[in-house]
N, C-alpha and C positions, 0 to 999 in steps of 0.2 A: 504493500500500500504506500509506503514511504517513497519507494522508487517511482511508482506511478505518479504520485503527487508532484515530485520534483520534475519529472518529465513533462507533465501537463503545464506546470508553471513556466518551465523553460520555453516550451512551445508558444505559450501565450505571450510571453515577453518578446520573443523573436518575431512573432506575427505583428504585434503592436509596433515594434521598431520598424519593420518593413513597411507597414501601412503609413507610418509617419514620414519615412523617407520618400515614399511615392507621392504623398500629399504635398510634401515640400517641393518636389520637382514640378508638379503641375499647378501649384498655387499661383494666382495672378499676382503680378508685381506692381507696386506703387512706384511711379517714376522718382528718381533721385531729385533732391531739391536743386533749384537753379544754381549753377556754379557762381561763386564769388568772382569779382574782377581779378584778372592776373596783375600782379604787382611787379614780379621779377622772375627771370628765367635764366638758367644756365644748364646746358645739357638736358638731362631728363628731370632736373630739379626745378620746381617752380614754387612761387609764393603767392597765395591768394589773400586779397585784402577784404576783410569783412567789415570794415569801418562804415559808419553811418554818414560820413561826410564832415563830421566835426573835426576841423583841423587841429584843435587844441586837445583832443582826446588823448589819453595816455596810451601809447602803443604797447602791444603785448605780442611778442614773438612766440608762437606755439610750435613746439618741435615734437613730432611723434617718433615712433620707432622706425627703424629701417626695414623691419620684417613685415609689418602689415601696412595696408593703405591708411593714409592719414584721415580719410573721411569718417572714421569711427568718431571723430570729434565734430562731425557735421552729418550725422547719420540720417535724420529726417528733419522736417521743418519743426517738429515738436521736440525732438531729441537731438539737440545741437549745442554743445558747449560753446562753439564759436559764435553762434547767433545770440546766445545768452550773454556772452561777454560784451558783444556789440550793444545789446539792448540795455545793459546797465551803464553805458557811457564810455566804454573803453574802445580802442581801435585794434582789434586782433588781426594778426597776420598768421596764416597757417602754412607751414612748410609741407609741400607735397613732393616726396622724394621720387615718386614715379618708379617705373621698372628700370633697373640699370641698363644703360645703353653702351655703345662702343666706348664712349669717353669714360664711363664709370667702371668698366669691367676690371680694372686693375686698382681701383680705389681701396685704400685702407681707411681707418677711422680718422687719422690725421688729415687725409684729403677731404673727407666730408666736413670736418670741423674748420679747417683752415681755408679751404678753397670754396666752400659753400656757405657755412653758417657765418663766418666772419664778414664776407662781403654782403650777405643779407642784412646783418645787423648794421653795417655801415650805411647801406642804402636806406634803411628805415630811419636812421638818425638824420641823414641828409634830407629825407622827405618830410619829416615831422619836427625836426629840431630838438628831438628828445631821445635819450637812450631808452630802448625798450625794456620793459619787464620781460623776463624769460620764463616760459612755462614748458617743462619737459614731461612727457608721458612715457613711462616705462623706460626702455632703452634711450629714448629721447632725452630723459633727464640727465643721463650721463654725458650726453653730447652738450647739453646746455651748461652743465657744471664746468666742462672743459672750456666752453666759450667764455663763461664768466671768469674762470681762472686766468685765461690768456688775455681777455679784454675786459677788465672791470669797468672801463669807461663805456661799455655797451651793455651793462647789466644793472638797470635801476633797481630791480628786485628779482627774486627767484622763487618759483614754485615747482615742486617736484611731486608728480602724481605716480604712485606705485613704482618708484624708481629703485632698482636693485643696487645695493652697494656691497654688502657682505654676501658673496655668492655661496658661502659654505654655512650660512645660518639656517638653511632649510634641511629637509631630510637628506641624510648622507647616502641613502640608496640611489638617489638620482645622480649624485656625483660619481659614485662607483660605476653605475651603468654607463655614464658618458665616458668614463675612463676606459672601459672595456670597448666601447664603440669607436673610440678615437682613431685607431689605425685605419679602419674601414672608411670612416667619414673623411679622413685626410686624403686617402686614395681617391675617393669620389670627387672631392673638391679639386684636387690636382687634375683629374681627368676632365671634369666638366667646366672647371673655372668658376664654379659657384656651388652653393648648397641649394638644391631644388626645393620648391615650395612643398611638394608632397612629403619630403623627408622632414622638413620643419614642422608640418602639420602632425605627422606621426609622433615626433618627439614631444610636442606640446600635449597631444592626446594621452601620451603615456603617463603624464603627471597625474591624471585622474581618469583611469581607463574606462570607468563606467559612465562618464559624463555624456559621451556621444549617444549611447543607446538610451540613456535616461531622458535626454532632452528631446529626442525624436519620438519617444513614446508619449511624453507629455504633449508634444505638438500634435500628434495624431488624435489626442482627445480634445483639442481646442475646437471651438466653433469656427467653421470656415469663414474667412474674411472678417473675423472679429479684430478689434484693435490689438489684442495681445498676439493674435496670429500674425498680423502685419508687422508688428515689432520683431517677432521671431524671424520672419522672412528677411527683413532688412539686416538684422544682425548676422544671420547665418550666411547671407549672400556676401557680406563683408568678410566674414571669416574665410570663405572659400575664394576670396579675391586677393590672395597673398602674392608676394613677390619673392624671388630668390635673393639670397645673400651672396654678393660677390665674394670670390675666394679669400682675398686678404682680410676682409671684414669677418667672414665666417670663422676663419682660424683665430683671429684676435678675440672674438667673442667666446668661442668654445674652449680654446686652449688657454688663453690668458685670463679672461674673466672667470669663466665657470670652473676650470680645473685649477688654474694658478691663483685665483682670487686676488688678482693684482690691484683692483681698486681699494679694497679694504686694507691691503698691505702697504698702500702708498707707492705701489710699483707700476701702476698704469701710466704710461707716458704718451703724450701727444706732441709730435714734432720734437722728440727727445727730452721733453720736460715732464716730470711727474705731476699729475693732477691731484691736488689735495684739497679737501673742504676747508682746511684751516686758513687758507688764503682768502676765502670769500668774506667780503665786508658788507655786501648789500643785504637788506632784510630778506629773510628766506622763510619759506613754509614747506614742510614735508608732510604729504598726505599719505597715510598708511591704511590700505583696506585690510581689515582683519580677517576677511574670508578669502584672501587671495591665495590660489594654489600655483600660480605662475611665478609671482614674486612673493615668496614667503614673508609674512609681516616682519620677522626678525631681520630680514635682508634690507627692507626699506627703512626700518627703525634705526638700523646702524648708521645710515646717512644722517638722520636727525640727531643721533648722539654725537657724531663727529662734528657736525656744525655747532651744536650747543656747547661743546667743550671750549670753543674759543670765540663764540659769537653770541653776544647778548640779544641780538635781534632775530634769533632763530626760533621758529615756532613749529609745532607739529599738531596734526589733527588725525584722529583715528576714525575711520568710517566703518559702519556695518555693511560692507559691500565686497564684491569680488573685483578681480583685476579689470574686467571689461565692464561689468555693471556700474562701476563707479563713474564712468563717463557716458555709458550708453543709456 
């Protein structure tokens, strides 16, 4: 009886998962919000200006991760951090990294920071007469920290959303698994010149193996074309619209950040110079989502601790949210 019950439950869950995936594939899509005006472009990197036209508004440079598309910060008309920032009187600029092209295929993190973020910050200063506040999401927070470290004159304030710092603060099983996978991943990166999207997706899914089946079973039970179903579609379409990581960046992230934990050790270098929070003088805010399984709360809290050690204007906020839910 026990064996039969387990078999019946497994079949029921698999059928519900399959039904949810099929419904997702055929569900009607709501068009994306109108694109904001383009402010700057170089290679496949562009910057979108969400400002309302107030020339005196405080500029905010928003930097997303290199792994996922930046429009998670402008997901729908109703779920848009960028449009919210504009509505409260700021002038937000969103970096859209795009899919790496011929020019970016040999980029490392130093190239993205020195050749893209620094010119963007200069262009915003020239256009507005003000140094922008910098807001970094996830991996983008590390890039903004490096920008502020190198160019304090272009960082009026800093906000870090779910930004990892101590990469060994989470479950050690993930680090051990990555260590075992490293030779194969390195060979793949050397052969392809990049870390493919499908591999990145699989690595993130492995952090919470049941999440994929659970979410599609929940979606299968939603009322079709309901508000919650449309939100699920928008978010899932974004998740499936990732970009590959170019080889040098992939190796720097996997080998130096995750395995070597170079940021927390003060050993991560940009253009030959170590990036350390102790040099930051601008007011800063670290936002830690306590239900984050992609960036464990301890990893993000380590950045808040490092800033607070030498910085009286460092604040932290803990949210009852997950890594993506905090902005979506």
